[in-house]
N, C-alpha and C positions, 0 to 999 in steps of 0.2 A: 223279784226286783232285778236281780242280775241278768235274768233272761231277757227282760225288756231293754236293759242297757246294752247287752250283747247284740240284740237285734238292731237297735238304733245305730251302733257302730258298724255293723255289717251293711245296713242300709246306706249309711253315709259313704262307706268305701265303694259300694256298688254304684251309687249316684256319681261319684267323682270319676271312677275308672270308666264307666260306660259313657259318660258325657265327654270325657277327654278323647276317647277313641272314635266317637261317632262324628261324622262330617256334618250331619244335619240333626237338628232336634225339632220336635213338633211342639209349638208353644200355643197355648190357649190362654188368652187374657180374660178380661171381664166381659168383652163383647166379641162377636164374630166367631167363626170356626177356628179350629187349630190350624196353624200354618207351619210348613217346614221352613226353617231358617238356618243359615250357616252361622257358626259361632266359634269362639275359642274359650278354653277354660283358663281363667286367670285368678289366682289368689282365692280359691274356694268358691268361684261363681262362674256361670256361663255368661260370657259377654257377647253382646250383639251390637251391630251398627245398622242404622236404617233411616228411612224417611227423607233421604236426600236424593238429589238427581242421580239416577243410575244405581241407587242402593235398594236393598230389600224394603218392602213396605211394612211398617209397624203400626201406623196410625189407627187402622180399623180394628186392631186387636184389643184396644182399651188398656194398654200397658202404661200405667202412671207411676210416678215416683211414690214409693210407700205402698203400692197396691200389691196384688197377688197374681200369680199365674200358675198354670199347670204345665209341666214340661214332661214330654214323653220321649224316651230315648230308645233307639233300636239297637239290636245286637249287631255287632260288627261282623260276626260269622254268618248268622242265618238271616239277618235283615228283619226279623220280627221284633215286636215290642218286648223290651227287656225290663224297663222300669219306668214308672210314672211318678213324679215327685212334685211337691208343692214348693213354690219359690216366692220370695219377697222381691219385688222389683225395686231397684235403686237406679237413679239416673244421676251419675256424678257430673258436677259442673265442668264445662270445658276447661282444659288446662290444669285441672286439679290432679293430685297424685294418683287417685284411682282411675281417672279418665286417661291420663298419660300411660299408665300401666296397661290398661285395656287396649288403647289405640296402638301401642307399640306391638302388641301381639296380633291384633286384628290386621294391621297393615301388612305384616308378614304373610298372612293367609289370604289376603284380598287378591283374587285373580283378575287379570285383564283390566286393571284400573287405567283409564285413559290419562290420568293426571298423577302418576305415581310420585312425581317430585313434590307436588303441592297437596297431596292427598290429605294429610293431617290438618292442614289449614282449612281445606274445604269441609272436612268433617266437623271441625270446630264451629264453622259458620252455619252450615246447612243441616247437619245430621244430629241424630240422637244416639248416644251410647248408653246401653242399658246393661245392668248387671242383674242376673237372675240368681239370687242367693238361696240355696236350699234351706228350708225351714226344719228339715229333719223328718218330715212326714212323707212316707211313700204310700201312694195309693195302690200301686201295683208293683209286684216284684216276683221273681221266681218262687213258686209255692203259694202265691196269693194273687193269681190272675183271674179276671172275670171269664165267664164261660162264653159270652158273645164274641162275635168277630170284630165288632166296632168299625165295620166298613162304612164308608160314606161316598156318595157320588162326588165326582170332581167338581170344583167350583167353576163357575162360568169364567171363561178367559178367551181373549182374542188369539191366544197361542194354541191352536187346535191342530190335531194331526188327522182327524177323520174327515175326509171330504169324499164326494163321489169319485169313483174311478173314471178317468177320462175314457171316452168311448173307443178311442184308437189304441189304448194301451194293450188289450189282449192280442190284437193283431201284431203290434210291434214286438211283443214278447215271443209270439209263435215264430215270427220271421227270424228272430235272432237265433233260435234253436236249430233251424234248418241249415243255416249257412255255417 
C-alpha cells in the first residue's frame, strides 16, 4: 500500500516539475491527433488558451469541459518523452477566479501579441481557456516506457519547408565560392 502511495506522490511531482519546465506539451483529446501546445502551469494544472484569432487551435482536439485528455511532456534536457499523464479538462467561465489566474500567467508568456493592451478582453470574448488537471494516472514515466518509437508523420499543413530546389541555385552557390 505505501509503495503505491509513494509511486503516486512521485508521479505527481514528476508531472508538475516536467510540465512547469517544458515550453510545449503534446495534448490528445477525444478526437484528432496529439498536438503540441504552449501552456503555463497554474495552481496544479496546465493552462491553455486557444481557438481565437491568432491563437493556437483547440477545436479539433475534442477538449470539452469535464472531458479527458492525455498530456505528454518532453524532457527539458534531452527533448525526449519524459511522462504521459491523464488529465481532466476544465473550462473556467470568463472573468471567474480560475480564469483570471490562468489568464494572468498566460498573458505574461504570450509572445508577439498584436493587441497586448486589450489581450485579456479579446480572450474573454473570442477564446477558450482550458485547465488540464492531472488525475494522478501516469501512462508513461521513467521505468515504465513503451518499447515502440511512437513516431507519426507530420500533419498536413500549408506551412511546409520542402519544395523543389530552384534550378539556378546550384549555379549561384558555386559562383559564390569562386569569388
